[in-house]
N, CA, C and O of each residue as an XYZ file, in Angstrom:
276
protein
N       0.891     -1.222     -0.091
C       0.001     -0.026     -0.039
C       0.881      1.322     -0.003
O       1.838      1.428      0.765
N       0.522      2.260     -0.816
C       1.297      3.446     -0.825
C       1.079      4.251      0.330
O      -0.008      4.203      0.906
N       2.121      5.081      0.776
C       2.047      5.984      1.829
C       0.985      7.063      1.619
O       0.868      7.668      0.553
N       0.159      7.287      2.775
C      -0.927      8.094      2.631
C      -2.309      7.574      2.021
O      -3.349      8.233      2.025
N      -2.176      6.454      1.564
C      -3.424      5.724      0.995
C      -4.220      5.384      2.322
O      -3.614      4.934      3.294
N      -5.487      5.588      2.346
C      -6.510      5.270      3.444
C      -6.739      3.713      3.342
O      -6.581      3.086      2.294
N      -7.092      3.207      4.434
C      -7.501      2.022      4.449
C      -9.016      1.998      4.697
O      -9.483      2.689      5.602
N      -9.784      1.244      3.945
C     -11.403      1.688      3.972
C     -11.873      0.090      4.393
O     -11.275     -0.965      4.179
N     -13.055      0.313      5.010
C     -13.860     -0.842      5.175
C     -15.289     -0.488      5.085
O     -15.672      0.600      5.515
N     -16.078     -1.310      4.570
C     -17.539     -1.162      4.395
C     -18.304     -1.963      5.449
O     -18.123     -3.173      5.589
N     -19.157     -1.258      6.181
C     -19.861     -1.919      7.219
C     -21.403     -1.985      6.629
O     -21.977     -1.072      6.037
N     -21.914     -3.258      6.930
C     -23.305     -3.582      6.298
C     -24.190     -3.757      7.786
O     -23.735     -4.522      8.636
N     -25.326     -3.091      8.014
C     -26.106     -3.310      9.044
C     -27.363     -4.163      8.565
O     -28.281     -3.579      7.988
N     -27.414     -5.399      8.770
C     -28.246     -6.310      8.243
C     -29.770     -6.051      8.754
O     -30.729     -6.320      8.030
N     -29.914     -5.516     10.042
C     -31.088     -5.293     10.525
C     -31.851     -4.015      9.824
O     -33.053     -3.799      9.983
N     -31.059     -3.275      9.101
C     -31.644     -2.159      8.366
C     -31.786     -2.526      6.873
O     -32.537     -1.835      6.185
N     -31.062     -3.653      6.270
C     -30.996     -3.918      4.948
C     -32.356     -4.554      4.485
O     -32.869     -5.430      5.181
N     -32.866     -4.186      3.480
C     -34.028     -4.837      2.865
C     -33.514     -5.678      1.687
O     -34.335     -6.259      0.978
N     -32.319     -5.765      1.465
C     -31.659     -6.508      0.375
C     -32.296     -6.224     -1.117
O     -32.784     -7.043     -1.895
N     -32.142     -4.860     -1.260
C     -32.583     -4.313     -2.644
C     -31.577     -4.480     -3.603
O     -31.931     -4.594     -4.776
N     -30.312     -4.517     -3.301
C     -29.146     -4.821     -4.287
C     -28.591     -3.488     -4.841
O     -27.618     -3.506     -5.596
N     -29.181     -2.354     -4.487
C     -28.568     -1.062     -4.958
C     -27.128     -0.887     -4.595
O     -26.371     -0.435     -5.454
N     -26.726     -1.162     -3.553
C     -25.358     -1.099     -3.170
C     -24.402     -1.836     -4.168
O     -23.464     -1.239     -4.695
N     -24.658     -3.076     -4.393
C     -23.825     -3.883     -5.384
C     -24.003     -3.216     -6.821
O     -23.048     -3.029     -7.575
N     -25.223     -2.901     -7.102
C     -25.371     -2.286     -8.508
C     -24.570     -1.095     -8.853
O     -24.060     -0.916     -9.959
N     -24.484     -0.273     -7.828
C     -23.774      0.968     -7.999
C     -22.335      1.033     -7.591
O     -21.731      2.083     -7.814
N     -21.747      0.078     -7.045
C     -20.275     -0.030     -6.647
C     -19.469     -0.057     -7.927
O     -19.630     -1.020     -8.675
N     -18.626      0.892     -8.253
C     -17.851      0.889     -9.534
C     -16.733     -0.037     -9.502
O     -16.198     -0.381    -10.556
N     -16.328     -0.477     -8.345
C     -15.289     -1.613     -8.277
C     -15.813     -2.964     -8.243
O     -15.058     -3.933     -8.329
N     -17.097     -3.077     -8.121
C     -17.822     -4.478     -7.958
C     -17.185     -5.352     -6.860
O     -16.817     -6.512     -7.048
N     -17.095     -4.708     -5.739
C     -16.530     -5.419     -4.641
C     -17.587     -5.908     -3.709
O     -17.284     -6.657     -2.780
N     -18.907     -5.488     -3.931
C     -20.016     -5.828     -3.062
C     -20.824     -7.007     -3.754
O     -21.536     -6.854     -4.746
N     -20.626     -8.121     -3.133
C     -21.544     -9.168     -3.714
C     -22.735     -9.504     -2.601
O     -22.785     -8.931     -1.513
N     -23.568    -10.391     -2.980
C     -24.683    -10.851     -2.158
C     -24.572    -12.273     -1.747
O     -24.131    -13.115     -2.529
N     -24.975    -12.581     -0.493
C     -24.865    -13.882      0.104
C     -26.192    -14.593     -0.407
O     -27.017    -14.045     -1.138
N     -26.282    -15.929      0.095
C     -27.403    -16.763     -0.357
C     -28.761    -16.101      0.053
O     -29.780    -16.344     -0.593
N     -28.763    -15.319      1.061
C     -30.052    -14.727      1.567
C     -30.180    -13.421      0.897
O     -31.224    -12.822      1.157
N     -29.395    -12.870      0.133
C     -29.505    -11.654     -0.485
C     -28.822    -10.613      0.192
O     -28.825     -9.512     -0.360
N     -28.254    -10.735      1.247
C     -27.524     -9.638      2.019
C     -26.024     -9.410      1.373
O     -25.278    -10.308      0.982
N     -25.777     -8.078      1.354
C     -24.543     -7.626      0.697
C     -23.274     -7.953      1.719
O     -23.426     -7.972      2.940
N     -22.243     -8.158      1.188
C     -20.879     -8.302      1.795
C     -19.733     -7.781      0.761
O     -19.868     -7.841     -0.461
N     -18.715     -7.318      1.350
C     -17.579     -6.777      0.598
C     -16.535     -7.981      0.455
O     -16.226     -8.698      1.407
N     -16.071     -8.111     -0.727
C     -15.032     -9.186     -1.004
C     -13.637     -8.727     -1.005
O     -12.768     -9.565     -0.767
N     -13.328     -7.592     -1.223
C     -11.869     -7.061     -1.350
C     -11.770     -5.615     -0.890
O     -11.769     -4.741     -1.757
N     -11.685     -5.270      0.440
C     -11.567     -3.814      0.712
C     -10.552     -3.003      0.151
O     -10.662     -1.788     -0.018
N      -9.453     -3.766     -0.165
C      -8.268     -3.052     -0.807
C      -8.583     -2.401     -2.218
O      -7.904     -1.475     -2.660
N      -9.624     -2.932     -2.869
C     -10.153     -2.359     -4.148
C     -11.047     -1.161     -3.891
O     -11.211     -0.350     -4.803
N     -11.632     -0.990     -2.725
C     -12.511      0.183     -2.381
C     -11.848      1.546     -2.680
O     -10.823      1.907     -2.103
N     -12.478      2.270     -3.598
C     -11.820      3.634     -3.845
C     -12.394      4.563     -2.990
O     -11.948      5.709     -3.052
N     -13.358      4.300     -2.141
C     -13.927      5.307     -1.166
C     -14.922      6.303     -1.663
O     -15.114      7.378     -1.096
N     -15.554      5.910     -2.749
C     -16.533      6.919     -3.418
C     -17.777      7.021     -2.638
O     -18.410      8.073     -2.734
N     -18.214      6.088     -1.886
C     -19.251      6.086     -1.020
C     -20.692      5.954     -1.792
O     -21.771      6.244     -1.274
N     -20.529      5.511     -2.999
C     -21.625      5.352     -3.918
C     -22.627      4.312     -3.289
O     -23.848      4.467     -3.315
N     -22.034      3.321     -2.766
C     -23.010      2.342     -2.145
C     -23.815      2.901     -0.991
O     -25.017      2.650     -0.906
N     -23.178      3.663     -0.088
C     -23.642      4.313      1.029
C     -24.725      5.294      0.684
O     -25.784      5.388      1.305
N     -24.354      6.071     -0.432
C     -25.171      7.111     -0.829
C     -26.561      6.733     -1.622
O     -27.554      7.455     -1.712
N     -26.396      5.528     -2.127
C     -27.610      5.012     -2.818
C     -28.483      3.940     -1.943
O     -29.473      3.356     -2.384
N     -28.019      3.803     -0.807
C     -28.758      2.846      0.137
C     -29.870      3.610      0.689
O     -29.624      4.566      1.423
N     -31.172      3.255      0.385
C     -32.341      3.870      0.974
C     -32.714      3.724      2.407
O     -33.598      4.362      2.979
N     -31.862      2.717      2.977
C     -32.189      2.332      4.377
C     -31.093      2.650      5.269
O     -31.109      2.293      6.447
N     -30.072      3.356      4.715
C     -28.927      3.605      5.677
C     -28.287      2.469      6.299
O     -27.865      2.563      7.451
N     -28.172      1.340      5.591
C     -27.643      0.130      6.003
C     -26.191     -0.087      5.812
O     -25.687     -1.146      6.185
N     -25.375      0.992      5.169
C     -24.090      0.883      4.770
C     -23.324      2.097      5.301
O     -23.791      3.236      5.318
N     -22.122      1.755      5.728
C     -21.229      2.894      6.193
C     -19.828      2.532      5.635
O     -19.370      1.394      5.730
N     -19.135      3.622      5.014
C     -17.921      3.402      4.464
C     -16.981      4.083      5.409
O     -17.128      5.300      5.523
N     -16.043      3.501      6.103
C     -15.064      4.107      7.011
C     -13.777      4.033      6.559
O     -13.348      3.036      5.978
N     -13.045      5.136      6.807
C     -11.509      5.305      6.537
C     -10.771      5.408      7.671
O     -11.152      6.029      8.664
N      -9.627      4.774      7.569
C      -8.687      4.727      8.591
C      -7.266      5.231      8.058
O      -6.877      4.713      7.010
N      -6.523      6.103      8.617
C      -5.286      6.472      8.215
C      -5.113      7.467      7.383
O      -3.978      7.787      7.030
């Protein structure tokens, strides 16, 4: 990882999620997949560019993108 590059993680709140799939549809890096129940999860945080598209398109506020560093 380059110096100064932020480490990101995407948090999913299953209690709020209605499994609409908007987060995975709008992720430009395609790192958000859905499990067998339809809930989202991130497969590779290192590819997250921090655009927050998933967070901004979620109608239920079930996603939070956090940066560290």
